[in-house]
C-alpha positions as CSV (number, residue, x, y, z in Angstrom):
1,M,0.0,0.0,0.0
2,G,1.5,3.3,-1.1
3,L,0.7,6.8,-0.1
4,R,0.0,9.1,-3.0
5,M,0.1,12.9,-2.7
6,K,-0.5,15.7,-5.2
7,I,1.0,19.0,-4.3
8,T,-0.3,22.0,-6.2
9,P,0.7,25.6,-5.8
10,P,-1.7,27.9,-4.0
11,F,-2.0,30.0,-7.1
12,R,-2.5,29.5,-10.8
13,A,0.1,31.3,-12.9
14,R,-2.3,31.7,-15.8
15,E,-4.9,33.2,-13.6
16,I,-2.5,35.8,-12.2
17,Y,-1.4,36.6,-15.7
18,D,-4.9,37.0,-17.0
19,I,-6.4,38.8,-14.1
20,A,-3.6,40.9,-12.8
21,I,-0.7,41.4,-15.2
22,K,-2.7,42.0,-18.3
23,K,-4.9,44.6,-16.6
24,N,-1.9,46.3,-14.9
25,W,0.8,45.9,-17.5
26,F,2.4,49.3,-17.0
27,E,2.6,48.9,-13.2
28,F,4.1,45.4,-13.7
29,Q,6.6,46.8,-16.3
30,L,7.6,49.6,-13.9
31,G,7.9,47.1,-11.0
32,I,10.2,44.8,-13.0
33,F,12.3,47.8,-13.9
34,E,12.6,48.8,-10.2
35,I,13.4,45.2,-9.2
36,G,16.2,45.3,-11.8
37,K,17.6,48.5,-10.4
38,L,17.5,47.2,-6.9
39,A,19.2,43.9,-7.9
40,H,22.0,45.9,-9.7
41,S,22.6,48.0,-6.5
42,Y,22.3,44.9,-4.3
43,M,24.8,42.9,-6.3
44,Q,27.4,45.7,-6.3
45,N,26.9,46.3,-2.6
46,F,27.2,42.6,-1.8
47,I,30.5,42.3,-3.7
48,N,32.0,45.3,-2.0
49,T,30.9,44.3,1.6
50,N,31.7,40.6,1.3
51,R,35.2,41.1,-0.1
52,K,37.6,38.5,1.4
53,R,40.7,40.5,1.2
54,Q,41.7,44.1,1.8
55,G,42.8,46.5,-0.8
56,G,40.3,45.6,-3.5
57,T,39.9,48.0,-6.4
58,G,36.1,47.6,-6.7
59,N,36.5,46.9,-10.4
60,L,34.2,43.9,-10.4
61,S,31.3,45.7,-8.9
62,K,31.9,48.7,-11.2
63,D,31.7,46.3,-14.2
64,I,28.4,44.8,-13.2
65,T,25.9,46.5,-15.6
66,F,22.2,47.2,-15.6
67,E,20.5,46.6,-18.9
68,P,16.8,47.1,-19.2
69,K,15.0,46.3,-22.4
70,T,11.3,46.8,-23.1
71,G,9.1,46.4,-26.1
72,A,5.5,45.8,-27.0
73,G,4.2,43.2,-24.5
74,T,7.7,42.4,-23.2
75,V,10.0,43.4,-20.4
76,F,13.5,42.3,-19.7
77,V,16.0,43.4,-17.1
78,G,19.6,42.1,-17.1
79,V,22.2,42.6,-14.4
80,G,25.8,41.7,-15.3
81,N,26.6,41.3,-19.0
82,T,28.9,38.3,-19.3
83,D,30.6,39.7,-22.4
84,I,31.6,42.8,-20.5
85,L,32.6,40.9,-17.4
86,N,34.8,38.5,-19.5
87,S,36.7,41.4,-21.1
88,R,37.0,43.7,-18.1
89,A,36.9,41.4,-15.0
90,P,37.6,37.8,-16.2
91,Y,37.8,36.7,-12.5
92,W,34.1,37.2,-12.0
93,Y,33.4,33.5,-12.3
94,V,36.1,32.5,-9.8
95,T,34.9,35.2,-7.4
96,N,31.3,33.9,-7.5
97,Y,31.8,30.1,-7.7
98,G,35.3,29.6,-6.2
99,K,36.4,27.5,-9.2
100,K,37.3,27.8,-12.8
101,I,34.8,27.5,-15.6
102,T,36.1,24.0,-16.2
103,G,35.0,23.0,-12.7
104,E,38.5,22.6,-11.1
105,P,39.3,24.6,-8.0
106,F,41.1,27.9,-8.5
107,V,44.4,28.1,-6.6
108,P,46.1,31.5,-6.6
109,G,49.4,31.4,-8.5
110,G,48.5,28.0,-9.9
111,G,49.7,26.5,-6.6
112,K,53.3,27.4,-7.6
113,V,53.8,30.4,-5.4
114,R,53.1,31.2,-1.7
115,P,52.8,34.6,-0.1
116,I,55.7,35.3,2.2
117,D,55.9,39.1,2.8
118,F,52.9,40.7,4.6
119,G,53.9,44.4,4.5
120,G,57.1,44.0,6.4
121,S,55.7,42.0,9.3
122,P,55.1,38.3,9.9
123,P,51.7,36.9,9.0
124,E,49.2,36.9,11.9
125,A,48.0,33.3,12.5
126,S,44.6,34.5,13.8
127,L,43.9,36.2,10.5
128,R,44.8,33.2,8.3
129,G,42.3,32.4,5.6
130,R,40.4,35.6,6.1
131,G,42.3,37.5,3.4
132,T,42.6,40.7,5.5
133,E,46.4,41.0,5.2
134,K,48.1,42.7,2.3
135,V,50.7,40.5,0.5
136,T,53.7,42.3,-0.8
137,G,55.9,39.4,-1.8
138,V,55.7,35.8,-3.0
139,K,58.0,32.7,-2.9
140,R,58.1,29.9,-5.5
141,I,56.9,26.6,-4.0
142,T,59.6,23.8,-4.4
143,G,57.4,20.9,-3.4
144,Q,58.1,20.6,0.3
145,E,55.6,23.3,1.4
146,P,51.8,22.8,1.4
147,V,49.9,24.2,-1.6
148,P,48.1,27.5,-1.1
149,S,44.4,27.2,-0.3
150,I,41.7,27.5,-2.9
151,V,39.6,30.6,-3.4
152,R,36.4,30.5,-1.4
153,P,33.3,31.4,-3.4
154,M,31.3,34.6,-2.7
155,H,28.0,33.5,-4.3
156,Y,27.0,37.0,-5.2
157,I,24.9,35.8,-8.1
158,Q,22.9,33.4,-6.0
159,A,22.4,36.0,-3.3
160,T,21.0,38.4,-5.8
161,Q,18.8,35.8,-7.4
162,H,17.3,35.1,-3.9
163,R,16.6,38.8,-3.4
164,V,15.1,39.1,-6.9
165,N,12.8,36.1,-6.3
166,A,11.5,37.7,-3.0
167,D,11.0,41.1,-4.7
168,L,9.1,39.4,-7.6
169,R,6.8,37.6,-5.3
170,N,6.0,40.9,-3.6
171,L,5.4,42.6,-6.9
172,L,3.0,39.8,-8.0
173,R,1.1,40.1,-4.7
174,R,0.9,43.9,-5.1
175,I,-0.3,43.6,-8.8
176,K,-2.8,40.9,-7.8
177,G,-4.1,43.2,-5.1
178,L,-4.5,46.1,-7.5
179,S,-6.6,44.0,-9.9
180,T,-8.9,42.6,-7.1
181,S,-9.5,46.1,-5.6
182,K,-10.8,47.6,-8.9
């Protein structure tokens, strides 16, 4: 004897589209545009506040673009053009995912060099792995030393997607509320 269960969402997407979005298209379009602007700002801020090492230039967050496109019956908002990022900040993938596009872990210096000079003072053990110390010199690894650690992912794309999903749910609730109150 097996237990069968059918789970259905508490809404019907077609119903929301027909009742709410069609009737309030311009409010929906404006809402999507606002969500895109918020996502752009959120992603840039997330990158800058969650930086793992000191002395960053902020180039990655500056190269994240906001690209809205609208047309008859369509709305599109893009945050972060991969062509621009690949040419201006090719490390965007490693920063987000902590690995190369091929899937292998990214080790700074290819695992062949190790930081040895930390601004004239010895490294502080309590700060190890936090990336808060400025490296001013490196030493080639001969094989006796352990390999430098991999880059830890920041997951700024996933954090922004989570924020956009929450904002989109709120927009759909608001649009649905507008259509039922008329």
